[in-house]
PDB file with one MODEL, atoms N, CA, C and O in Angstrom:
MODEL        1
ATOM      1  N   UNK A   1      11.439   8.971  -1.442  1.00  0.00           N
ATOM      2  CA  UNK A   1      10.283   9.830  -1.235  1.00  0.00           C
ATOM      3  C   UNK A   1      10.410  10.545   0.106  1.00  0.00           C
ATOM      4  O   UNK A   1      10.878   9.974   1.091  1.00  0.00           O
ATOM      5  N   UNK A   2       9.994  11.775   0.122  1.00  0.00           N
ATOM      6  CA  UNK A   2       9.966  12.534   1.367  1.00  0.00           C
ATOM      7  C   UNK A   2       8.598  12.370   2.014  1.00  0.00           C
ATOM      8  O   UNK A   2       7.661  11.869   1.392  1.00  0.00           O
ATOM      9  N   UNK A   3       8.494  12.794   3.260  1.00  0.00           N
ATOM     10  CA  UNK A   3       7.200  12.760   3.945  1.00  0.00           C
ATOM     11  C   UNK A   3       6.162  13.574   3.181  1.00  0.00           C
ATOM     12  O   UNK A   3       5.005  13.168   3.081  1.00  0.00           O
ATOM     13  N   UNK A   4       6.568  14.711   2.647  1.00  0.00           N
ATOM     14  CA  UNK A   4       5.630  15.566   1.908  1.00  0.00           C
ATOM     15  C   UNK A   4       5.153  14.848   0.641  1.00  0.00           C
ATOM     16  O   UNK A   4       3.961  14.869   0.333  1.00  0.00           O
ATOM     17  N   UNK A   5       6.074  14.213  -0.095  1.00  0.00           N
ATOM     18  CA  UNK A   5       5.687  13.432  -1.274  1.00  0.00           C
ATOM     19  C   UNK A   5       4.660  12.375  -0.894  1.00  0.00           C
ATOM     20  O   UNK A   5       3.678  12.168  -1.607  1.00  0.00           O
ATOM     21  N   UNK A   6       4.889  11.717   0.214  1.00  0.00           N
ATOM     22  CA  UNK A   6       3.991  10.656   0.667  1.00  0.00           C
ATOM     23  C   UNK A   6       2.621  11.204   1.070  1.00  0.00           C
ATOM     24  O   UNK A   6       1.595  10.590   0.778  1.00  0.00           O
ATOM     25  N   UNK A   7       2.604  12.348   1.735  1.00  0.00           N
ATOM     26  CA  UNK A   7       1.330  12.955   2.127  1.00  0.00           C
ATOM     27  C   UNK A   7       0.527  13.382   0.903  1.00  0.00           C
ATOM     28  O   UNK A   7      -0.694  13.229   0.872  1.00  0.00           O
ATOM     29  N   UNK A   8       1.210  13.916  -0.102  1.00  0.00           N
ATOM     30  CA  UNK A   8       0.542  14.308  -1.346  1.00  0.00           C
ATOM     31  C   UNK A   8      -0.026  13.078  -2.051  1.00  0.00           C
ATOM     32  O   UNK A   8      -1.168  13.092  -2.510  1.00  0.00           O
ATOM     33  N   UNK A   9       0.783  12.007  -2.135  1.00  0.00           N
ATOM     34  CA  UNK A   9       0.317  10.768  -2.768  1.00  0.00           C
ATOM     35  C   UNK A   9      -0.866  10.193  -1.998  1.00  0.00           C
ATOM     36  O   UNK A   9      -1.834   9.730  -2.602  1.00  0.00           O
ATOM     37  N   UNK A  10      -0.796  10.220  -0.680  1.00  0.00           N
ATOM     38  CA  UNK A  10      -1.889   9.695   0.140  1.00  0.00           C
ATOM     39  C   UNK A  10      -3.178  10.468  -0.117  1.00  0.00           C
ATOM     40  O   UNK A  10      -4.241   9.864  -0.263  1.00  0.00           O
ATOM     41  N   UNK A  11      -3.097  11.766  -0.172  1.00  0.00           N
ATOM     42  CA  UNK A  11      -4.288  12.581  -0.432  1.00  0.00           C
ATOM     43  C   UNK A  11      -4.858  12.300  -1.820  1.00  0.00           C
ATOM     44  O   UNK A  11      -6.075  12.232  -1.998  1.00  0.00           O
ATOM     45  N   UNK A  12      -3.984  12.139  -2.786  1.00  0.00           N
ATOM     46  CA  UNK A  12      -4.416  11.896  -4.159  1.00  0.00           C
ATOM     47  C   UNK A  12      -5.061  10.516  -4.314  1.00  0.00           C
ATOM     48  O   UNK A  12      -6.005  10.358  -5.088  1.00  0.00           O
ATOM     49  N   UNK A  13      -4.560   9.524  -3.586  1.00  0.00           N
ATOM     50  CA  UNK A  13      -5.013   8.144  -3.753  1.00  0.00           C
ATOM     51  C   UNK A  13      -6.048   7.698  -2.714  1.00  0.00           C
ATOM     52  O   UNK A  13      -6.554   6.578  -2.784  1.00  0.00           O
ATOM     53  N   UNK A  14      -6.357   8.561  -1.764  1.00  0.00           N
ATOM     54  CA  UNK A  14      -7.319   8.188  -0.727  1.00  0.00           C
ATOM     55  C   UNK A  14      -6.728   7.241   0.305  1.00  0.00           C
ATOM     56  O   UNK A  14      -7.402   6.329   0.783  1.00  0.00           O
ATOM     57  N   UNK A  15      -5.466   7.463   0.646  1.00  0.00           N
ATOM     58  CA  UNK A  15      -4.771   6.618   1.610  1.00  0.00           C
ATOM     59  C   UNK A  15      -4.451   7.411   2.866  1.00  0.00           C
ATOM     60  O   UNK A  15      -4.547   8.639   2.882  1.00  0.00           O
ATOM     61  N   UNK A  16      -4.071   6.701   3.911  1.00  0.00           N
ATOM     62  CA  UNK A  16      -3.518   7.352   5.100  1.00  0.00           C
ATOM     63  C   UNK A  16      -2.018   7.059   5.097  1.00  0.00           C
ATOM     64  O   UNK A  16      -1.608   5.904   4.972  1.00  0.00           O
ATOM     65  N   UNK A  17      -1.212   8.090   5.232  1.00  0.00           N
ATOM     66  CA  UNK A  17       0.237   7.927   5.321  1.00  0.00           C
ATOM     67  C   UNK A  17       0.578   7.656   6.773  1.00  0.00           C
ATOM     68  O   UNK A  17       0.307   8.490   7.638  1.00  0.00           O
ATOM     69  N   UNK A  18       1.172   6.497   7.055  1.00  0.00           N
ATOM     70  CA  UNK A  18       1.485   6.090   8.426  1.00  0.00           C
ATOM     71  C   UNK A  18       2.886   6.490   8.860  1.00  0.00           C
ATOM     72  O   UNK A  18       3.230   6.366  10.036  1.00  0.00           O
ATOM     73  N   UNK A  19       3.689   6.964   7.931  1.00  0.00           N
ATOM     74  CA  UNK A  19       5.050   7.368   8.263  1.00  0.00           C
ATOM     75  C   UNK A  19       6.068   6.520   7.549  1.00  0.00           C
ATOM     76  O   UNK A  19       5.732   5.575   6.836  1.00  0.00           O
ATOM     77  N   UNK A  20       7.318   6.873   7.752  1.00  0.00           N
ATOM     78  CA  UNK A  20       8.431   6.144   7.150  1.00  0.00           C
ATOM     79  C   UNK A  20       8.881   5.062   8.124  1.00  0.00           C
ATOM     80  O   UNK A  20       9.079   5.324   9.310  1.00  0.00           O
ATOM     81  N   UNK A  21       9.038   3.854   7.615  1.00  0.00           N
ATOM     82  CA  UNK A  21       9.467   2.726   8.425  1.00  0.00           C
ATOM     83  C   UNK A  21      10.956   2.489   8.202  1.00  0.00           C
ATOM     84  O   UNK A  21      11.416   2.428   7.061  1.00  0.00           O
ATOM     85  N   UNK A  22      11.697   2.358   9.279  1.00  0.00           N
ATOM     86  CA  UNK A  22      13.152   2.174   9.182  1.00  0.00           C
ATOM     87  C   UNK A  22      13.497   0.690   9.137  1.00  0.00           C
ATOM     88  O   UNK A  22      12.895  -0.133   9.826  1.00  0.00           O
ATOM     89  N   UNK A  23      14.482   0.380   8.306  1.00  0.00           N
ATOM     90  CA  UNK A  23      15.001  -0.975   8.177  1.00  0.00           C
ATOM     91  C   UNK A  23      16.373  -1.052   8.830  1.00  0.00           C
ATOM     92  O   UNK A  23      17.043  -0.028   8.967  1.00  0.00           O
ATOM     93  N   UNK A  24      16.808  -2.250   9.238  1.00  0.00           N
ATOM     94  CA  UNK A  24      18.115  -2.385   9.891  1.00  0.00           C
ATOM     95  C   UNK A  24      19.288  -1.880   9.054  1.00  0.00           C
ATOM     96  O   UNK A  24      20.316  -1.483   9.601  1.00  0.00           O
ATOM     97  N   UNK A  25      19.136  -1.894   7.722  1.00  0.00           N
ATOM     98  CA  UNK A  25      20.237  -1.418   6.875  1.00  0.00           C
ATOM     99  C   UNK A  25      20.290   0.108   6.791  1.00  0.00           C
ATOM    100  O   UNK A  25      21.140   0.665   6.098  1.00  0.00           O
ATOM    101  N   UNK A  26      19.385   0.779   7.495  1.00  0.00           N
ATOM    102  CA  UNK A  26      19.366   2.239   7.516  1.00  0.00           C
ATOM    103  C   UNK A  26      18.429   2.870   6.507  1.00  0.00           C
ATOM    104  O   UNK A  26      18.211   4.081   6.543  1.00  0.00           O
ATOM    105  N   UNK A  27      17.871   2.074   5.606  1.00  0.00           N
ATOM    106  CA  UNK A  27      16.937   2.619   4.618  1.00  0.00           C
ATOM    107  C   UNK A  27      15.557   2.814   5.250  1.00  0.00           C
ATOM    108  O   UNK A  27      15.245   2.243   6.295  1.00  0.00           O
ATOM    109  N   UNK A  28      14.758   3.619   4.599  1.00  0.00           N
ATOM    110  CA  UNK A  28      13.389   3.841   5.046  1.00  0.00           C
ATOM    111  C   UNK A  28      12.441   3.611   3.878  1.00  0.00           C
ATOM    112  O   UNK A  28      12.797   3.806   2.716  1.00  0.00           O
ATOM    113  N   UNK A  29      11.232   3.192   4.212  1.00  0.00           N
ATOM    114  CA  UNK A  29      10.196   3.005   3.205  1.00  0.00           C
ATOM    115  C   UNK A  29       8.880   3.522   3.754  1.00  0.00           C
ATOM    116  O   UNK A  29       8.597   3.381   4.944  1.00  0.00           O
ATOM    117  N   UNK A  30       8.072   4.125   2.881  1.00  0.00           N
ATOM    118  CA  UNK A  30       6.798   4.644   3.350  1.00  0.00           C
ATOM    119  C   UNK A  30       5.774   3.537   3.586  1.00  0.00           C
ATOM    120  O   UNK A  30       5.733   2.535   2.872  1.00  0.00           O
ATOM    121  N   UNK A  31       4.955   3.751   4.603  1.00  0.00           N
ATOM    122  CA  UNK A  31       3.848   2.844   4.895  1.00  0.00           C
ATOM    123  C   UNK A  31       2.544   3.621   4.784  1.00  0.00           C
ATOM    124  O   UNK A  31       2.418   4.735   5.291  1.00  0.00           O
ATOM    125  N   UNK A  32       1.589   3.013   4.115  1.00  0.00           N
ATOM    126  CA  UNK A  32       0.273   3.604   3.919  1.00  0.00           C
ATOM    127  C   UNK A  32      -0.804   2.630   4.384  1.00  0.00           C
ATOM    128  O   UNK A  32      -0.542   1.437   4.538  1.00  0.00           O
ATOM    129  N   UNK A  33      -2.014   3.138   4.607  1.00  0.00           N
ATOM    130  CA  UNK A  33      -3.180   2.302   4.841  1.00  0.00           C
ATOM    131  C   UNK A  33      -4.228   2.659   3.804  1.00  0.00           C
ATOM    132  O   UNK A  33      -4.535   3.831   3.586  1.00  0.00           O
ATOM    133  N   UNK A  34      -4.776   1.626   3.164  1.00  0.00           N
ATOM    134  CA  UNK A  34      -5.853   1.787   2.184  1.00  0.00           C
ATOM    135  C   UNK A  34      -7.162   1.851   2.962  1.00  0.00           C
ATOM    136  O   UNK A  34      -7.764   0.820   3.261  1.00  0.00           O
ATOM    137  N   UNK A  35      -7.595   3.048   3.282  1.00  0.00           N
ATOM    138  CA  UNK A  35      -8.802   3.221   4.098  1.00  0.00           C
ATOM    139  C   UNK A  35     -10.088   3.107   3.278  1.00  0.00           C
ATOM    140  O   UNK A  35     -11.178   3.010   3.841  1.00  0.00           O
ATOM    141  N   UNK A  36      -9.963   3.119   1.960  1.00  0.00           N
ATOM    142  CA  UNK A  36     -11.155   3.117   1.118  1.00  0.00           C
ATOM    143  C   UNK A  36     -11.614   1.724   0.708  1.00  0.00           C
ATOM    144  O   UNK A  36     -12.814   1.497   0.552  1.00  0.00           O
ATOM    145  N   UNK A  37     -10.688   0.791   0.529  1.00  0.00           N
ATOM    146  CA  UNK A  37     -11.094  -0.504  -0.005  1.00  0.00           C
ATOM    147  C   UNK A  37     -10.667  -1.677   0.876  1.00  0.00           C
ATOM    148  O   UNK A  37     -11.523  -2.378   1.417  1.00  0.00           O
ATOM    149  N   UNK A  38      -9.383  -1.899   1.029  1.00  0.00           N
ATOM    150  CA  UNK A  38      -8.933  -3.123   1.715  1.00  0.00           C
ATOM    151  C   UNK A  38      -8.765  -2.949   3.214  1.00  0.00           C
ATOM    152  O   UNK A  38      -8.770  -3.930   3.958  1.00  0.00           O
ATOM    153  N   UNK A  39      -8.618  -1.713   3.663  1.00  0.00           N
ATOM    154  CA  UNK A  39      -8.357  -1.387   5.062  1.00  0.00           C
ATOM    155  C   UNK A  39      -7.070  -2.032   5.580  1.00  0.00           C
ATOM    156  O   UNK A  39      -6.915  -2.264   6.779  1.00  0.00           O
ATOM    157  N   UNK A  40      -6.163  -2.313   4.666  1.00  0.00           N
ATOM    158  CA  UNK A  40      -4.896  -2.925   5.055  1.00  0.00           C
ATOM    159  C   UNK A  40      -3.756  -1.916   4.923  1.00  0.00           C
ATOM    160  O   UNK A  40      -3.811  -0.978   4.127  1.00  0.00           O
ATOM    161  N   UNK A  41      -2.732  -2.144   5.726  1.00  0.00           N
ATOM    162  CA  UNK A  41      -1.537  -1.311   5.661  1.00  0.00           C
ATOM    163  C   UNK A  41      -0.503  -2.017   4.804  1.00  0.00           C
ATOM    164  O   UNK A  41      -0.443  -3.246   4.765  1.00  0.00           O
ATOM    165  N   UNK A  42       0.310  -1.226   4.119  1.00  0.00           N
ATOM    166  CA  UNK A  42       1.305  -1.802   3.220  1.00  0.00           C
ATOM    167  C   UNK A  42       2.488  -0.867   3.076  1.00  0.00           C
ATOM    168  O   UNK A  42       2.391   0.343   3.275  1.00  0.00           O
ATOM    169  N   UNK A  43       3.608  -1.476   2.723  1.00  0.00           N
ATOM    170  CA  UNK A  43       4.837  -0.739   2.474  1.00  0.00           C
ATOM    171  C   UNK A  43       5.008  -0.570   0.970  1.00  0.00           C
ATOM    172  O   UNK A  43       4.561  -1.406   0.184  1.00  0.00           O
ATOM    173  N   UNK A  44       5.648   0.503   0.585  1.00  0.00           N
ATOM    174  CA  UNK A  44       6.025   0.705  -0.809  1.00  0.00           C
ATOM    175  C   UNK A  44       7.422   0.119  -0.967  1.00  0.00           C
ATOM    176  O   UNK A  44       8.359   0.549  -0.294  1.00  0.00           O
ATOM    177  N   UNK A  45       7.561  -0.855  -1.847  1.00  0.00           N
ATOM    178  CA  UNK A  45       8.849  -1.517  -2.063  1.00  0.00           C
ATOM    179  C   UNK A  45       9.809  -0.591  -2.812  1.00  0.00           C
ATOM    180  O   UNK A  45       9.387   0.381  -3.438  1.00  0.00           O
ATOM    181  N   UNK A  46      11.081  -0.899  -2.741  1.00  0.00           N
ATOM    182  CA  UNK A  46      12.082  -0.130  -3.482  1.00  0.00           C
ATOM    183  C   UNK A  46      11.755  -0.153  -4.962  1.00  0.00           C
ATOM    184  O   UNK A  46      11.440  -1.204  -5.520  1.00  0.00           O
ATOM    185  N   UNK A  47      11.831   1.003  -5.593  1.00  0.00           N
ATOM    186  CA  UNK A  47      11.573   1.112  -7.022  1.00  0.00           C
ATOM    187  C   UNK A  47      10.097   1.098  -7.384  1.00  0.00           C
ATOM    188  O   UNK A  47       9.755   1.104  -8.567  1.00  0.00           O
ATOM    189  N   UNK A  48       9.224   1.081  -6.399  1.00  0.00           N
ATOM    190  CA  UNK A  48       7.778   1.025  -6.631  1.00  0.00           C
ATOM    191  C   UNK A  48       7.173   2.381  -6.292  1.00  0.00           C
ATOM    192  O   UNK A  48       7.629   3.053  -5.366  1.00  0.00           O
ATOM    193  N   UNK A  49       6.166   2.777  -7.023  1.00  0.00           N
ATOM    194  CA  UNK A  49       5.442   4.014  -6.721  1.00  0.00           C
ATOM    195  C   UNK A  49       4.297   3.687  -5.761  1.00  0.00           C
ATOM    196  O   UNK A  49       3.891   2.529  -5.655  1.00  0.00           O
ATOM    197  N   UNK A  50       3.774   4.696  -5.063  1.00  0.00           N
ATOM    198  CA  UNK A  50       2.604   4.442  -4.221  1.00  0.00           C
ATOM    199  C   UNK A  50       1.423   3.898  -5.038  1.00  0.00           C
ATOM    200  O   UNK A  50       0.666   3.057  -4.553  1.00  0.00           O
ATOM    201  N   UNK A  51       1.270   4.378  -6.270  1.00  0.00           N
ATOM    202  CA  UNK A  51       0.178   3.892  -7.131  1.00  0.00           C
ATOM    203  C   UNK A  51       0.347   2.403  -7.427  1.00  0.00           C
ATOM    204  O   UNK A  51      -0.615   1.638  -7.362  1.00  0.00           O
ATOM    205  N   UNK A  52       1.573   1.999  -7.751  1.00  0.00           N
ATOM    206  CA  UNK A  52       1.840   0.585  -8.046  1.00  0.00           C
ATOM    207  C   UNK A  52       1.662  -0.273  -6.797  1.00  0.00           C
ATOM    208  O   UNK A  52       1.132  -1.382  -6.877  1.00  0.00           O
ATOM    209  N   UNK A  53       2.095   0.226  -5.656  1.00  0.00           N
ATOM    210  CA  UNK A  53       1.937  -0.517  -4.407  1.00  0.00           C
ATOM    211  C   UNK A  53       0.459  -0.692  -4.074  1.00  0.00           C
ATOM    212  O   UNK A  53       0.040  -1.770  -3.651  1.00  0.00           O
ATOM    213  N   UNK A  54      -0.322   0.352  -4.260  1.00  0.00           N
ATOM    214  CA  UNK A  54      -1.762   0.265  -4.003  1.00  0.00           C
ATOM    215  C   UNK A  54      -2.416  -0.745  -4.943  1.00  0.00           C
ATOM    216  O   UNK A  54      -3.247  -1.544  -4.512  1.00  0.00           O
ATOM    217  N   UNK A  55      -2.051  -0.715  -6.204  1.00  0.00           N
ATOM    218  CA  UNK A  55      -2.598  -1.685  -7.165  1.00  0.00           C
ATOM    219  C   UNK A  55      -2.228  -3.102  -6.764  1.00  0.00           C
ATOM    220  O   UNK A  55      -3.059  -4.007  -6.847  1.00  0.00           O
ATOM    221  N   UNK A  56      -0.985  -3.306  -6.327  1.00  0.00           N
ATOM    222  CA  UNK A  56      -0.529  -4.628  -5.891  1.00  0.00           C
ATOM    223  C   UNK A  56      -1.363  -5.134  -4.722  1.00  0.00           C
ATOM    224  O   UNK A  56      -1.798  -6.286  -4.710  1.00  0.00           O
ATOM    225  N   UNK A  57      -1.580  -4.267  -3.740  1.00  0.00           N
ATOM    226  CA  UNK A  57      -2.323  -4.657  -2.543  1.00  0.00           C
ATOM    227  C   UNK A  57      -3.793  -4.928  -2.882  1.00  0.00           C
ATOM    228  O   UNK A  57      -4.373  -5.909  -2.418  1.00  0.00           O
ATOM    229  N   UNK A  58      -4.379  -4.060  -3.685  1.00  0.00           N
ATOM    230  CA  UNK A  58      -5.790  -4.265  -4.043  1.00  0.00           C
ATOM    231  C   UNK A  58      -5.983  -5.496  -4.914  1.00  0.00           C
ATOM    232  O   UNK A  58      -6.969  -6.214  -4.749  1.00  0.00           O
ATOM    233  N   UNK A  59      -5.063  -5.756  -5.836  1.00  0.00           N
ATOM    234  CA  UNK A  59      -5.157  -6.975  -6.656  1.00  0.00           C
ATOM    235  C   UNK A  59      -5.057  -8.214  -5.779  1.00  0.00           C
ATOM    236  O   UNK A  59      -5.824  -9.162  -5.944  1.00  0.00           O
ATOM    237  N   UNK A  60      -4.123  -8.204  -4.857  1.00  0.00           N
ATOM    238  CA  UNK A  60      -3.954  -9.334  -3.950  1.00  0.00           C
ATOM    239  C   UNK A  60      -5.214  -9.538  -3.111  1.00  0.00           C
ATOM    240  O   UNK A  60      -5.661 -10.669  -2.918  1.00  0.00           O
ATOM    241  N   UNK A  61      -5.779  -8.451  -2.620  1.00  0.00           N
ATOM    242  CA  UNK A  61      -6.997  -8.509  -1.811  1.00  0.00           C
ATOM    243  C   UNK A  61      -8.161  -9.074  -2.621  1.00  0.00           C
ATOM    244  O   UNK A  61      -8.896  -9.937  -2.139  1.00  0.00           O
ATOM    245  N   UNK A  62      -8.325  -8.592  -3.840  1.00  0.00           N
ATOM    246  CA  UNK A  62      -9.424  -9.080  -4.692  1.00  0.00           C
ATOM    247  C   UNK A  62      -9.247 -10.557  -5.011  1.00  0.00           C
ATOM    248  O   UNK A  62     -10.219 -11.313  -4.990  1.00  0.00           O
ATOM    249  N   UNK A  63      -8.023 -10.980  -5.307  1.00  0.00           N
ATOM    250  CA  UNK A  63      -7.769 -12.388  -5.594  1.00  0.00           C
ATOM    251  C   UNK A  63      -8.040 -13.253  -4.373  1.00  0.00           C
ATOM    252  O   UNK A  63      -8.543 -14.369  -4.503  1.00  0.00           O
ATOM    253  N   UNK A  64      -7.719 -12.759  -3.209  1.00  0.00           N
ATOM    254  CA  UNK A  64      -7.962 -13.499  -1.966  1.00  0.00           C
ATOM    255  C   UNK A  64      -9.454 -13.599  -1.686  1.00  0.00           C
ATOM    256  O   UNK A  64      -9.930 -14.621  -1.192  1.00  0.00           O
ATOM    257  N   UNK A  65     -10.197 -12.535  -2.003  1.00  0.00           N
ATOM    258  CA  UNK A  65     -11.626 -12.480  -1.735  1.00  0.00           C
ATOM    259  C   UNK A  65     -12.465 -13.208  -2.785  1.00  0.00           C
ATOM    260  O   UNK A  65     -13.648 -13.462  -2.560  1.00  0.00           O
ATOM    261  N   UNK A  66     -11.871 -13.542  -3.919  1.00  0.00           N
ATOM    262  CA  UNK A  66     -12.623 -14.163  -5.020  1.00  0.00           C
ATOM    263  C   UNK A  66     -13.172 -15.517  -4.576  1.00  0.00           C
ATOM    264  O   UNK A  66     -12.458 -16.299  -3.947  1.00  0.00           O
ATOM    265  N   UNK A  67     -14.437 -15.800  -4.898  1.00  0.00           N
ATOM    266  CA  UNK A  67     -15.025 -17.091  -4.532  1.00  0.00           C
ATOM    267  C   UNK A  67     -14.379 -18.216  -5.333  1.00  0.00           C
ATOM    268  O   UNK A  67     -13.929 -18.021  -6.462  1.00  0.00           O
ATOM    269  N   UNK A  68     -14.348 -19.356  -4.742  1.00  0.00           N
ATOM    270  CA  UNK A  68     -13.797 -20.536  -5.393  1.00  0.00           C
ATOM    271  C   UNK A  68     -14.696 -20.954  -6.546  1.00  0.00           C
ATOM    272  O   UNK A  68     -15.916 -20.811  -6.468  1.00  0.00           O
ATOM    273  N   UNK A  69     -14.102 -21.467  -7.610  1.00  0.00           N
ATOM    274  CA  UNK A  69     -14.899 -21.914  -8.752  1.00  0.00           C
ATOM    275  C   UNK A  69     -15.399 -23.348  -8.563  1.00  0.00           C
ATOM    276  O   UNK A  69     -16.155 -23.863  -9.387  1.00  0.00           O
ATOM    277  N   UNK A  70     -14.975 -23.976  -7.487  1.00  0.00           N
ATOM    278  CA  UNK A  70     -15.412 -25.337  -7.226  1.00  0.00           C
ATOM    279  C   UNK A  70     -16.803 -25.343  -6.616  1.00  0.00           C
ATOM    280  O   UNK A  70     -17.119 -24.515  -5.763  1.00  0.00           O
ATOM    281  N   UNK A  71     -17.630 -26.278  -7.056  1.00  0.00           N
ATOM    282  CA  UNK A  71     -18.982 -26.408  -6.494  1.00  0.00           C
ATOM    283  C   UNK A  71     -18.889 -27.067  -5.119  1.00  0.00           C
ATOM    284  O   UNK A  71     -18.030 -27.921  -4.902  1.00  0.00           O
ATOM    285  N   UNK A  72     -19.762 -26.681  -4.192  1.00  0.00           N
ATOM    286  CA  UNK A  72     -19.727 -27.289  -2.854  1.00  0.00           C
ATOM    287  C   UNK A  72     -20.189 -28.732  -2.870  1.00  0.00           C
ATOM    288  O   UNK A  72     -20.217 -29.382  -1.825  1.00  0.00           O
TER     289      UNK A  72
ENDMDL
END
């Protein structure tokens, strides 16, 4: 993905594009922040779309926030 692709995806999904993060192997991956729901920053993994990465982060956040089913 290019910076422009990432900015377009960010605008479409309601995210903030934080830039491309460099890895020691020379590869880069985009980093976004979900400003609408989780307020967390996340990387898009190799082979993953920004939409899939956002769904992954939001699902994880919702599962973490879910109340325990055990009675106190």
